[in-house]
C-alpha positions in Angstrom: -4.2 78.3 -9.4 -1.5 78.4 -6.7 -0.6 81.4 -4.8 3.1 82.4 -4.5 3.3 80.6 -1.1 2.1 77.4 -2.5 4.2 77.7 -5.6 7.2 78.2 -3.3 6.3 74.9 -1.5 6.3 73.0 -4.9 9.7 74.7 -5.9 11.1 73.7 -2.5 9.9 70.1 -3.0 11.4 70.0 -6.4 14.8 70.8 -4.9 14.6 68.2 -2.1 16.9 65.2 -2.6 14.0 62.8 -2.1 10.4 62.1 -3.4 7.9 64.3 -2.0 4.2 63.5 -1.8 1.6 66.1 -0.8 -2.0 66.7 -1.2 -3.7 69.6 -3.1 -7.0 70.9 -2.2 -8.9 73.6 -4.1 -10.4 76.3 -2.0 -12.1 79.7 -2.5 -9.9 82.5 -1.3 -10.0 86.3 -1.6 -7.4 87.7 -3.9 -5.4 91.0 -3.4 -8.6 92.9 -4.6 -11.0 91.1 -2.4 -12.4 89.2 -5.2 -13.3 85.4 -4.6 -10.9 83.1 -6.6 -10.3 79.4 -6.7 -6.8 78.5 -5.3 -4.9 75.3 -5.2 -3.3 74.8 -1.7 -0.6 72.2 -1.3 0.9 70.6 1.8 3.8 68.2 2.3 3.4 67.5 6.0 1.7 64.0 5.8 -1.6 65.5 7.0 -4.6 64.9 4.7 -7.0 67.8 4.1 -10.6 67.5 5.1 -12.5 65.0 2.9 -15.6 66.6 1.6 -18.4 65.3 -0.5 -17.8 65.9 -4.2 -19.6 69.0 -5.4 -18.8 70.5 -8.7 -15.3 68.9 -8.6 -13.6 71.4 -6.5 -13.7 69.3 -3.2 -11.8 66.3 -4.6 -8.3 66.1 -3.3 -5.4 65.7 -5.6 -2.2 63.7 -4.8 1.0 65.5 -5.9 4.1 63.5 -6.4 7.3 65.3 -6.9 10.6 63.5 -8.0 13.1 66.4 -8.7 11.9 68.1 -11.7 9.2 65.6 -12.4 5.8 66.6 -11.1 2.8 64.3 -11.4 -0.7 64.6 -10.0 -3.8 62.4 -9.6 -7.1 62.3 -7.9 -7.0 60.5 -4.5 -8.6 57.1 -4.9 -11.8 56.2 -3.3 -10.0 53.3 -1.4 -7.4 55.9 0.0 -10.4 58.1 1.2 -11.9 55.0 2.9 -8.5 54.3 4.6 -8.2 57.8 5.8 -11.6 57.5 7.5 -10.7 54.2 9.1 -12.6 51.8 7.1 -11.0 48.4 6.4 -9.8 47.4 3.1 -12.5 44.7 3.0 -15.2 47.4 3.2 -17.1 47.2 0.0 -17.2 50.7 -1.6 -19.6 51.7 -4.4 -17.9 51.1 -7.9 -18.8 54.6 -9.0 -16.0 57.1 -7.8 -18.2 59.9 -6.9 -20.6 57.6 -4.9 -17.7 56.2 -3.1 -16.1 59.5 -2.5 -19.5 60.9 -1.3 -19.7 57.9 1.3 -16.3 59.1 2.8 -16.6 62.8 2.4 -18.1 64.9 5.2 -18.0 61.8 7.4 -16.6 61.2 10.9 -13.6 58.7 11.2 -14.8 55.5 12.9 -11.5 55.2 14.9 -11.9 58.8 16.2 -15.5 58.1 17.3 -14.4 54.9 19.1 -11.5 56.8 20.8 -13.9 59.6 22.0 -16.4 57.1 23.3 -13.9 55.0 25.2 -11.9 58.0 26.7 -14.6 60.7 27.1 -18.2 59.7 26.7 -18.2 56.3 28.5 -16.2 57.6 31.5 -18.5 60.7 31.8 -21.6 58.4 31.6 -20.1 56.1 34.1 -19.5 59.0 36.5 -23.0 60.3 35.9 -24.5 56.8 36.6 -22.5 56.5 39.9 -23.6 60.0 40.9 -27.2 59.1 40.1 -27.2 56.1 42.4 -25.5 58.1 45.2 -28.3 60.8 44.8 -31.1 58.1 44.9 -29.7 56.7 48.2 
């Protein structure tokens, strides 16, 4: 399912002198004739792809582990998706994989929301509150 560009990434990872771990994400792309086809895209840059709710199986991320000529793959675990979203390990996830993946897919990472609130929204609201008191005086 990989394009020549993504196959080249796997080939390069096989030649590396170290273990390479990447993420595979299935996407719909146009082929050379303009026909929609499902493609597997791989990345080895330590950036996780977008977590999406499971729909038809195509939105589940796969972890690819390459050790020289040995290539292994597995679905990302529900706990791994929770960690990516900033949930603590103590957070109780549903036992069913799809339900747990659905919980974390299409969500907003809690640490990102806290950062935006602290560094953007709260300062703006503070400025607006001060300005409102000035206007009232």
